[in-house]
ZABASE-900195 format. One record per residue: residue in one letter; y, x, z of N, C-alpha, C in turn; residue number from 1. Coordinates in Angstrom, 3 decimals, always signed. Layout:
BEGIN
pt residuo=a	ny=Y	nx=X	nz=Z	cay=Y	cax=X	caz=Z	cy=Y	cx=X	cz=Z	num=NUM .
...
//
This chain:
BEGIN
pt residuo=m	ny=-22.609	nx=+26.092	nz=+6.511	cay=-23.209	cax=+24.780	caz=+5.923	cy=-23.114	cx=+23.881	cz=+6.934	num=1 .
pt residuo=i	ny=-23.163	nx=+24.297	nz=+8.286	cay=-22.998	cax=+23.362	caz=+9.542	cy=-21.491	cx=+22.984	cz=+9.680	num=2 .
pt residuo=c	ny=-20.589	nx=+23.930	nz=+9.358	cay=-19.125	cax=+23.429	caz=+9.412	cy=-18.937	cx=+22.503	cz=+8.168	num=3 .
pt residuo=g	ny=-19.478	nx=+22.553	nz=+7.028	cay=-19.183	cax=+21.499	caz=+5.883	cy=-19.797	cx=+20.170	cz=+6.484	num=4 .
pt residuo=l	ny=-20.940	nx=+20.185	nz=+7.093	cay=-21.431	cax=+19.027	caz=+7.585	cy=-20.697	cx=+18.209	cz=+8.731	num=5 .
pt residuo=m	ny=-20.154	nx=+19.083	nz=+9.448	cay=-19.252	cax=+18.535	caz=+10.642	cy=-17.996	cx=+18.116	cz=+9.969	num=6 .
pt residuo=l	ny=-17.164	nx=+18.793	nz=+8.950	cay=-16.010	cax=+18.417	caz=+8.400	cy=-16.545	cx=+17.085	cz=+7.781	num=7 .
pt residuo=g	ny=-17.539	nx=+17.090	nz=+7.116	cay=-17.811	cax=+15.697	caz=+6.328	cy=-17.982	cx=+14.299	cz=+7.196	num=8 .
pt residuo=i	ny=-18.615	nx=+14.823	nz=+8.357	cay=-18.918	cax=+13.684	caz=+9.476	cy=-17.612	cx=+13.391	cz=+9.995	num=9 .
pt residuo=a	ny=-16.579	nx=+14.321	nz=+10.274	cay=-15.461	cax=+14.025	caz=+11.001	cy=-14.517	cx=+13.324	cz=+9.965	num=10 .
pt residuo=g	ny=-14.606	nx=+13.340	nz=+8.541	cay=-13.778	cax=+12.776	caz=+7.745	cy=-14.220	cx=+11.503	cz=+7.241	num=11 .
pt residuo=f	ny=-15.697	nx=+11.126	nz=+7.517	cay=-16.167	cax=+9.659	caz=+7.368	cy=-15.864	cx=+9.092	cz=+8.684	num=12 .
pt residuo=a	ny=-15.834	nx=+9.512	nz=+9.944	cay=-15.492	cax=+8.773	caz=+10.988	cy=-13.925	cx=+8.305	cz=+10.895	num=13 .
pt residuo=n	ny=-13.240	nx=+9.382	nz=+10.532	cay=-11.718	cax=+9.145	caz=+10.285	cy=-11.454	cx=+7.964	cz=+9.359	num=14 .
pt residuo=a	ny=-12.387	nx=+7.923	nz=+8.181	cay=-12.065	cax=+6.866	caz=+7.132	cy=-12.540	cx=+5.595	cz=+7.819	num=15 .
pt residuo=q	ny=-13.471	nx=+5.550	nz=+8.564	cay=-14.068	cax=+4.401	caz=+9.345	cy=-13.064	cx=+3.638	cz=+10.043	num=16 .
pt residuo=q	ny=-12.254	nx=+4.483	nz=+10.762	cay=-11.321	cax=+4.131	caz=+11.774	cy=-9.909	cx=+3.715	cz=+11.220	num=17 .
pt residuo=g	ny=-10.029	nx=+3.917	nz=+9.596	cay=-8.909	cax=+3.368	caz=+9.170	cy=-7.825	cx=+4.554	cz=+8.920	num=18 .
pt residuo=g	ny=-8.295	nx=+5.771	nz=+9.207	cay=-7.440	cax=+6.835	caz=+9.304	cy=-6.779	cx=+7.310	cz=+8.059	num=19 .
pt residuo=g	ny=-7.708	nx=+6.924	nz=+6.796	cay=-7.227	cax=+7.481	caz=+5.429	cy=-6.193	cx=+6.240	cz=+5.049	num=20 .
pt residuo=q	ny=-6.071	nx=+5.292	nz=+5.791	cay=-5.173	cax=+4.115	caz=+5.205	cy=-3.746	cx=+4.576	cz=+5.934	num=21 .
pt residuo=g	ny=-3.608	nx=+5.251	nz=+6.871	cay=-2.257	cax=+5.678	caz=+7.622	cy=-1.337	cx=+6.125	cz=+6.676	num=22 .
pt residuo=r	ny=-1.776	nx=+6.990	nz=+5.729	cay=-0.688	cax=+7.485	caz=+4.946	cy=-0.119	cx=+6.511	cz=+3.817	num=23 .
pt residuo=m	ny=-1.124	nx=+5.533	nz=+3.541	cay=-0.731	cax=+4.504	caz=+2.575	cy=+0.282	cx=+3.566	cz=+2.982	num=24 .
pt residuo=m	ny=+0.003	nx=+3.054	nz=+4.144	cay=+0.698	cax=+2.129	caz=+4.633	cy=+2.055	cx=+2.506	cz=+5.370	num=25 .
pt residuo=m	ny=+3.228	nx=+2.452	nz=+4.742	cay=+4.437	cax=+2.863	caz=+5.115	cy=+5.124	cx=+1.825	cz=+6.041	num=26 .
pt residuo=k	ny=+5.989	nx=+2.132	nz=+6.996	cay=+6.604	cax=+1.129	caz=+7.519	cy=+7.588	cx=+0.309	cz=+6.782	num=27 .
pt residuo=p	ny=+7.917	nx=-1.058	nz=+6.899	cay=+8.698	cax=-1.667	caz=+6.107	cy=+9.918	cx=-1.183	cz=+5.808	num=28 .
pt residuo=e	ny=+10.733	nx=-0.527	nz=+6.650	cay=+11.976	cax=+0.196	caz=+6.563	cy=+11.949	cx=+1.306	cz=+5.965	num=29 .
pt residuo=d	ny=+10.812	nx=+2.049	nz=+5.699	cay=+10.492	cax=+3.213	caz=+4.951	cy=+10.299	cx=+2.844	cz=+3.306	num=30 .
pt residuo=r	ny=+9.651	nx=+1.605	nz=+3.173	cay=+9.438	cax=+1.036	caz=+2.023	cy=+10.694	cx=+0.613	cz=+1.209	num=31 .
pt residuo=v	ny=+11.476	nx=+0.051	nz=+2.059	cay=+12.773	cax=-0.387	caz=+1.483	cy=+13.622	cx=+1.097	cz=+1.099	num=32 .
pt residuo=k	ny=+13.573	nx=+1.903	nz=+1.945	cay=+14.162	cax=+2.960	caz=+1.550	cy=+13.821	cx=+3.682	cz=+0.498	num=33 .
pt residuo=q	ny=+12.576	nx=+3.850	nz=+0.358	cay=+11.862	cax=+4.328	caz=-0.966	cy=+12.366	cx=+3.317	cz=-2.115	num=34 .
pt residuo=l	ny=+12.388	nx=+2.243	nz=-2.102	cay=+12.918	cax=+1.489	caz=-3.323	cy=+14.198	cx=+1.511	cz=-3.541	num=35 .
pt residuo=d	ny=+14.999	nx=+1.658	nz=-2.329	cay=+16.458	cax=+1.833	caz=-2.640	cy=+16.732	cx=+3.200	cz=-3.385	num=36 .
pt residuo=e	ny=+15.967	nx=+3.966	nz=-3.114	cay=+16.242	cax=+5.565	caz=-3.567	cy=+15.957	cx=+5.124	cz=-5.342	num=37 .
pt residuo=k	ny=+14.968	nx=+4.610	nz=-5.511	cay=+14.730	cax=+4.473	caz=-6.937	cy=+15.550	cx=+3.219	cz=-7.438	num=38 .
pt residuo=l	ny=+15.889	nx=+2.194	nz=-6.889	cay=+16.361	cax=+1.085	caz=-7.610	cy=+17.927	cx=+0.705	cz=-7.185	num=39 .
pt residuo=k	ny=+18.496	nx=+1.506	nz=-6.296	cay=+19.869	cax=+1.265	caz=-5.682	cy=+20.063	cx=-0.199	cz=-5.269	num=40 .
pt residuo=l	ny=+19.490	nx=-0.641	nz=-4.299	cay=+19.356	cax=-1.859	caz=-3.781	cy=+20.794	cx=-2.254	cz=-3.204	num=41 .
pt residuo=s	ny=+20.984	nx=-3.719	nz=-3.102	cay=+22.233	cax=-4.339	caz=-2.338	cy=+21.883	cx=-4.433	cz=-0.967	num=42 .
pt residuo=d	ny=+22.754	nx=-4.689	nz=-0.073	cay=+22.403	cax=-5.030	caz=+1.163	cy=+21.390	cx=-5.928	cz=+1.527	num=43 .
pt residuo=d	ny=+21.736	nx=-7.108	nz=+0.539	cay=+21.004	cax=-8.255	caz=+0.738	cy=+19.710	cx=-8.255	cz=+0.163	num=44 .
pt residuo=q	ny=+19.328	nx=-7.516	nz=-0.754	cay=+18.009	cax=-7.174	caz=-1.149	cy=+17.374	cx=-6.254	cz=-0.183	num=45 .
pt residuo=k	ny=+17.869	nx=-5.319	nz=+0.455	cay=+17.382	cax=-4.634	caz=+1.361	cy=+16.781	cx=-5.526	cz=+2.802	num=46 .
pt residuo=t	ny=+17.743	nx=-6.617	nz=+3.023	cay=+17.201	cax=-7.396	caz=+4.122	cy=+16.265	cx=-8.269	cz=+3.617	num=47 .
pt residuo=k	ny=+16.054	nx=-8.908	nz=+2.374	cay=+15.094	cax=-9.629	caz=+2.023	cy=+13.895	cx=-8.856	cz=+1.883	num=48 .
pt residuo=l	ny=+13.832	nx=-7.554	nz=+1.290	cay=+12.790	cax=-6.795	caz=+1.085	cy=+12.066	cx=-6.389	cz=+2.399	num=49 .
pt residuo=t	ny=+12.985	nx=-6.093	nz=+3.315	cay=+12.501	cax=-5.715	caz=+4.790	cy=+11.540	cx=-7.075	cz=+5.253	num=50 .
pt residuo=t	ny=+11.927	nx=-8.270	nz=+5.177	cay=+11.369	cax=-9.338	caz=+5.515	cy=+10.077	cx=-9.600	cz=+4.617	num=51 .
pt residuo=v	ny=+9.874	nx=-9.119	nz=+3.480	cay=+8.850	cax=-9.337	caz=+2.566	cy=+7.894	cx=-8.324	cz=+3.174	num=52 .
pt residuo=f	ny=+8.054	nx=-7.043	nz=+3.464	cay=+7.361	cax=-5.743	caz=+3.828	cy=+6.821	cx=-6.152	cz=+5.169	num=53 .
pt residuo=t	ny=+7.527	nx=-6.560	nz=+5.831	cay=+7.212	cax=-6.796	caz=+7.385	cy=+6.017	cx=-7.923	cz=+7.473	num=54 .
pt residuo=e	ny=+6.236	nx=-8.893	nz=+6.586	cay=+5.110	cax=-9.971	caz=+6.686	cy=+4.152	cx=-9.435	cz=+6.021	num=55 .
pt residuo=q	ny=+4.058	nx=-8.590	nz=+5.058	cay=+2.909	cax=-8.016	caz=+4.579	cy=+2.366	cx=-7.209	cz=+5.548	num=56 .
pt residuo=a	ny=+3.028	nx=-6.359	nz=+6.186	cay=+2.371	cax=-5.451	caz=+7.159	cy=+1.600	cx=-6.206	cz=+8.252	num=57 .
pt residuo=e	ny=+1.880	nx=-7.337	nz=+8.662	cay=+1.462	cax=-8.220	caz=+9.553	cy=+0.207	cx=-8.778	cz=+9.026	num=58 .
pt residuo=t	ny=+0.340	nx=-9.245	nz=+8.024	cay=-1.009	cax=-9.657	caz=+7.224	cy=-2.128	cx=-8.657	cz=+7.134	num=59 .
pt residuo=m	ny=-1.495	nx=-7.519	nz=+6.566	cay=-2.745	cax=-6.300	caz=+6.362	cy=-3.224	cx=-6.138	cz=+7.806	num=60 .
pt residuo=k	ny=-2.426	nx=-5.903	nz=+8.954	cay=-2.848	cax=-5.731	caz=+10.141	cy=-4.180	cx=-6.683	cz=+10.622	num=61 .
pt residuo=k	ny=-3.820	nx=-8.075	nz=+10.188	cay=-4.764	cax=-8.957	caz=+10.623	cy=-6.082	cx=-8.728	cz=+9.968	num=62 .
pt residuo=m	ny=-5.736	nx=-8.374	nz=+8.673	cay=-7.006	cax=-8.271	caz=+7.853	cy=-7.838	cx=-7.018	cz=+8.211	num=63 .
pt residuo=r	ny=-7.222	nx=-6.021	nz=+8.574	cay=-7.926	cax=-4.977	caz=+8.989	cy=-8.656	cx=-5.450	cz=+10.152	num=64 .
pt residuo=e	ny=-8.166	nx=-6.059	nz=+11.308	cay=-8.682	cax=-6.490	caz=+12.369	cy=-10.093	cx=-7.415	cz=+11.990	num=65 .
pt residuo=e	ny=-9.930	nx=-8.123	nz=+11.182	cay=-10.980	cax=-9.022	caz=+10.600	cy=-12.153	cx=-8.078	cz=+10.075	num=66 .
pt residuo=m	ny=-11.870	nx=-7.210	nz=+9.101	cay=-12.753	cax=-6.029	caz=+8.641	cy=-13.408	cx=-5.404	cz=+9.806	num=67 .
pt residuo=q	ny=-12.868	nx=-5.000	nz=+10.865	cay=-13.433	cax=-4.581	caz=+11.990	cy=-14.394	cx=-5.292	cz=+12.453	num=68 .
pt residuo=g	ny=-14.429	nx=-6.544	nz=+12.490	cay=-15.238	cax=-7.481	caz=+13.022	cy=-16.404	cx=-7.699	cz=+12.533	num=69 .
pt residuo=g	ny=-16.496	nx=-6.910	nz=+11.081	cay=-17.840	cax=-7.117	caz=+10.437	cy=-17.463	cx=-8.093	cz=+9.112	num=70 .
pt residuo=g	ny=-16.509	nx=-8.383	nz=+8.689	cay=-16.064	cax=-9.482	caz=+7.786	cy=-16.764	cx=-9.020	cz=+6.456	num=71 .
pt residuo=d	ny=-16.664	nx=-9.760	nz=+5.555	cay=-17.212	cax=-9.642	caz=+4.135	cy=-16.245	cx=-8.821	cz=+3.184	num=72 .
pt residuo=r	ny=-16.649	nx=-7.556	nz=+2.879	cay=-15.784	cax=-6.700	caz=+2.184	cy=-15.336	cx=-7.116	cz=+0.803	num=73 .
pt residuo=d	ny=-16.193	nx=-7.778	nz=+0.066	cay=-15.876	cax=-8.278	caz=-1.126	cy=-14.597	cx=-9.509	cz=-1.021	num=74 .
pt residuo=a	ny=-14.981	nx=-10.289	nz=+0.050	cay=-13.962	cax=-11.336	caz=+0.098	cy=-12.589	cx=-10.734	cz=+0.554	num=75 .
pt residuo=m	ny=-12.785	nx=-9.910	nz=+1.410	cay=-11.551	cax=-9.163	caz=+2.017	cy=-10.729	cx=-8.530	cz=+0.671	num=76 .
pt residuo=r	ny=-11.591	nx=-7.764	nz=-0.073	cay=-10.871	cax=-7.066	caz=-1.144	cy=-10.210	cx=-8.276	cz=-1.948	num=77 .
pt residuo=e	ny=-10.858	nx=-9.167	nz=-2.258	cay=-10.168	cax=-10.257	caz=-3.142	cy=-8.927	cx=-10.867	cz=-2.652	num=78 .
pt residuo=k	ny=-8.915	nx=-11.045	nz=-1.141	cay=-7.861	cax=-11.416	caz=-0.528	cy=-6.565	cx=-10.513	cz=-0.502	num=79 .
pt residuo=m	ny=-6.953	nx=-9.468	nz=-0.320	cay=-6.026	cax=-8.155	caz=-0.509	cy=-5.485	cx=-8.094	cz=-1.768	num=80 .
pt residuo=q	ny=-6.206	nx=-8.138	nz=-3.075	cay=-5.663	cax=-8.287	caz=-4.192	cy=-4.770	cx=-9.366	cz=-4.546	num=81 .
pt residuo=k	ny=-5.030	nx=-10.622	nz=-4.071	cay=-4.476	cax=-11.812	caz=-4.067	cy=-2.694	cx=-11.396	cz=-3.213	num=82 .
pt residuo=m	ny=-2.953	nx=-11.117	nz=-2.219	cay=-1.765	cax=-10.809	caz=-1.112	cy=-0.958	cx=-9.719	cz=-2.106	num=83 .
pt residuo=r	ny=-1.280	nx=-8.650	nz=-2.628	cay=-0.594	cax=-7.543	caz=-3.363	cy=+0.239	cx=-8.337	cz=-4.281	num=84 .
pt residuo=a	ny=-0.719	nx=-9.078	nz=-5.331	cay=-0.037	cax=-9.802	caz=-6.262	cy=+1.032	cx=-10.546	cz=-5.952	num=85 .
pt residuo=e	ny=+0.806	nx=-11.295	nz=-4.681	cay=+1.976	cax=-12.311	caz=-4.300	cy=+3.224	cx=-11.625	cz=-3.774	num=86 .
pt residuo=n	ny=+2.929	nx=-10.284	nz=-2.967	cay=+4.013	cax=-9.586	caz=-2.502	cy=+4.877	cx=-8.981	cz=-3.584	num=87 .
pt residuo=d	ny=+4.091	nx=-8.623	nz=-4.727	cay=+4.780	cax=-7.940	caz=-6.009	cy=+5.608	cx=-9.051	cz=-6.550	num=88 .
pt residuo=a	ny=+5.138	nx=-10.286	nz=-6.587	cay=+6.079	cax=-11.422	caz=-7.086	cy=+7.289	cx=-11.647	cz=-6.301	num=89 .
pt residuo=k	ny=+7.038	nx=-11.434	nz=-5.009	cay=+8.289	cax=-11.681	caz=-3.972	cy=+9.084	cx=-10.639	cz=-4.275	num=90 .
pt residuo=v	ny=+8.853	nx=-9.081	nz=-4.415	cay=+9.351	cax=-8.139	caz=-4.551	cy=+10.464	cx=-8.343	cz=-5.848	num=91 .
pt residuo=t	ny=+9.763	nx=-8.560	nz=-6.974	cay=+10.438	cax=-8.693	caz=-8.187	cy=+11.355	cx=-9.891	cz=-8.342	num=92 .
pt residuo=a	ny=+11.033	nx=-10.851	nz=-7.591	cay=+12.073	cax=-12.044	caz=-7.444	cy=+13.245	cx=-11.555	cz=-6.793	num=93 .
pt residuo=v	ny=+13.452	nx=-10.502	nz=-6.044	cay=+14.542	cax=-10.265	caz=-5.308	cy=+15.363	cx=-9.144	cz=-6.294	num=94 .
pt residuo=l	ny=+14.903	nx=-8.719	nz=-7.342	cay=+15.297	cax=-7.685	caz=-8.121	cy=+16.206	cx=-8.197	cz=-9.232	num=95 .
pt residuo=t	ny=+17.158	nx=-7.406	nz=-9.901	cay=+17.677	cax=-7.675	caz=-11.089	cy=+16.907	cx=-7.330	cz=-12.295	num=96 .
pt residuo=d	ny=+17.082	nx=-7.680	nz=-13.641	cay=+16.273	cax=-7.549	caz=-14.519	cy=+16.251	cx=-5.791	cz=-14.666	num=97 .
pt residuo=d	ny=+17.170	nx=-5.180	nz=-14.707	cay=+17.254	cax=-3.642	caz=-14.664	cy=+16.350	cx=-3.254	cz=-13.851	num=98 .
pt residuo=q	ny=+16.600	nx=-3.584	nz=-12.442	cay=+15.685	cax=-2.929	caz=-11.320	cy=+14.290	cx=-3.495	cz=-11.530	num=99 .
pt residuo=k	ny=+13.955	nx=-4.618	nz=-12.185	cay=+12.487	cax=-5.091	caz=-12.452	cy=+11.828	cx=-4.084	cz=-13.428	num=100 .
pt residuo=k	ny=+12.661	nx=-3.731	nz=-14.494	cay=+12.009	cax=-2.689	caz=-15.493	cy=+11.863	cx=-1.311	cz=-14.786	num=101 .
pt residuo=t	ny=+12.515	nx=-0.862	nz=-14.226	cay=+12.320	cax=+0.465	caz=-13.264	cy=+11.409	cx=+0.400	cz=-12.137	num=102 .
pt residuo=y	ny=+11.257	nx=-0.853	nz=-11.510	cay=+10.134	cax=-1.152	caz=-10.639	cy=+8.726	cx=-1.119	cz=-11.213	num=103 .
pt residuo=e	ny=+8.709	nx=-1.770	nz=-12.420	cay=+7.508	cax=-2.047	caz=-13.058	cy=+6.923	cx=-0.591	cz=-13.668	num=104 .
pt residuo=a	ny=+8.004	nx=+0.120	nz=-14.150	cay=+7.425	cax=+1.281	caz=-14.670	cy=+7.196	cx=+2.342	cz=-13.576	num=105 .
pt residuo=w	ny=+7.643	nx=+2.371	nz=-12.410	cay=+7.299	cax=+3.034	caz=-11.226	cy=+5.891	cx=+2.703	cz=-10.739	num=106 .
pt residuo=q	ny=+5.562	nx=+1.305	nz=-10.668	cay=+4.466	cax=+0.724	caz=-10.123	cy=+3.194	cx=+1.376	cz=-11.292	num=107 .
pt residuo=k	ny=+3.411	nx=+1.032	nz=-12.314	cay=+2.459	cax=+1.763	caz=-13.545	cy=+2.214	cx=+3.171	cz=-13.170	num=108 .
pt residuo=e	ny=+3.298	nx=+3.934	nz=-13.065	cay=+3.163	cax=+5.276	caz=-12.754	cy=+2.195	cx=+5.660	cz=-11.409	num=109 .
pt residuo=m	ny=+2.579	nx=+4.918	nz=-10.259	cay=+1.629	cax=+4.952	caz=-9.148	cy=+0.379	cx=+4.489	cz=-9.326	num=110 .
pt residuo=r	ny=+0.029	nx=+3.298	nz=-9.983	cay=-1.362	cax=+3.085	caz=-10.329	cy=-2.078	cx=+4.261	cz=-10.930	num=111 .
pt residuo=a	ny=-1.408	nx=+4.793	nz=-11.960	cay=-2.029	cax=+6.056	caz=-12.709	cy=-2.321	cx=+7.206	cz=-11.822	num=112 .
pt residuo=e	ny=-1.565	nx=+7.348	nz=-10.949	cay=-1.547	cax=+8.588	caz=-10.077	cy=-2.920	cx=+8.251	cz=-8.854	num=113 .
pt residuo=m	ny=-2.810	nx=+6.876	nz=-8.566	cay=-3.829	cax=+6.523	caz=-7.728	cy=-5.186	cx=+6.594	cz=-8.339	num=114 .
pt residuo=e	ny=-5.332	nx=+6.007	nz=-9.796	cay=-6.765	cax=+6.055	caz=-10.444	cy=-7.210	cx=+7.575	cz=-10.450	num=115 .
pt residuo=k	ny=-6.060	nx=+8.345	nz=-10.909	cay=-6.396	cax=+9.921	caz=-11.081	cy=-7.011	cx=+10.224	cz=-9.769	num=116 .
pt residuo=r	ny=-6.478	nx=+10.159	nz=-8.691	cay=-6.923	cax=+10.699	caz=-7.246	cy=-8.343	cx=+9.815	cz=-7.008	num=117 .
pt residuo=r	ny=-8.695	nx=+8.704	nz=-7.540	cay=-9.829	cax=+7.921	caz=-7.226	cy=-10.985	cx=+8.730	cz=-8.191	num=118 .
pt residuo=q	ny=-10.440	nx=+9.307	nz=-9.335	cay=-11.557	cax=+9.849	caz=-10.215	cy=-11.559	cx=+11.165	cz=-9.582	num=119 .
pt residuo=g	ny=-11.098	nx=+11.764	nz=-8.552	cay=-11.152	cax=+13.078	caz=-8.226	cy=-10.286	cx=+14.104	cz=-9.098	num=120 .
pt residuo=g	ny=-9.360	nx=+13.533	nz=-9.679	cay=-8.416	cax=+14.582	caz=-10.541	cy=-7.279	cx=+15.296	cz=-9.769	num=121 .
pt residuo=g	ny=-6.895	nx=+14.695	nz=-8.614	cay=-5.795	cax=+15.337	caz=-7.778	cy=-5.790	cx=+14.824	cz=-6.504	num=122 .
pt residuo=n	ny=-5.690	nx=+15.869	nz=-5.489	cay=-5.785	cax=+15.752	caz=-4.086	cy=-4.593	cx=+16.325	cz=-3.602	num=123 .
pt residuo=n	ny=-3.322	nx=+15.838	nz=-3.796	cay=-2.013	cax=+16.477	caz=-3.483	cy=-2.066	cx=+16.788	cz=-1.955	num=124 .
//
């Protein structure tokens, strides 16, 4: 019982420090590589998407720093959702029509998996 309590505290502390975010935020180059595997990107697309993901990573870093300063979580969540939508639009603007279809299907699949995890249905 004490071990369970200690593990719970350690997990909570890790989440508070952003430890749970680490596996979700990939490096821009890794994100482009992942998309390239799914979508067969051209070199020009890779360059443009690396820029988009680098800008997103910098913005996310600033937002996390603001949150650590005790920022308004609801306002921050709203900002993040807006930023994700803007980035998604930037990504799709770079893609061909066929790539967009594949990307949107993949995004839908990823959202479903995330929702499943959020509901406790899968912990890969």
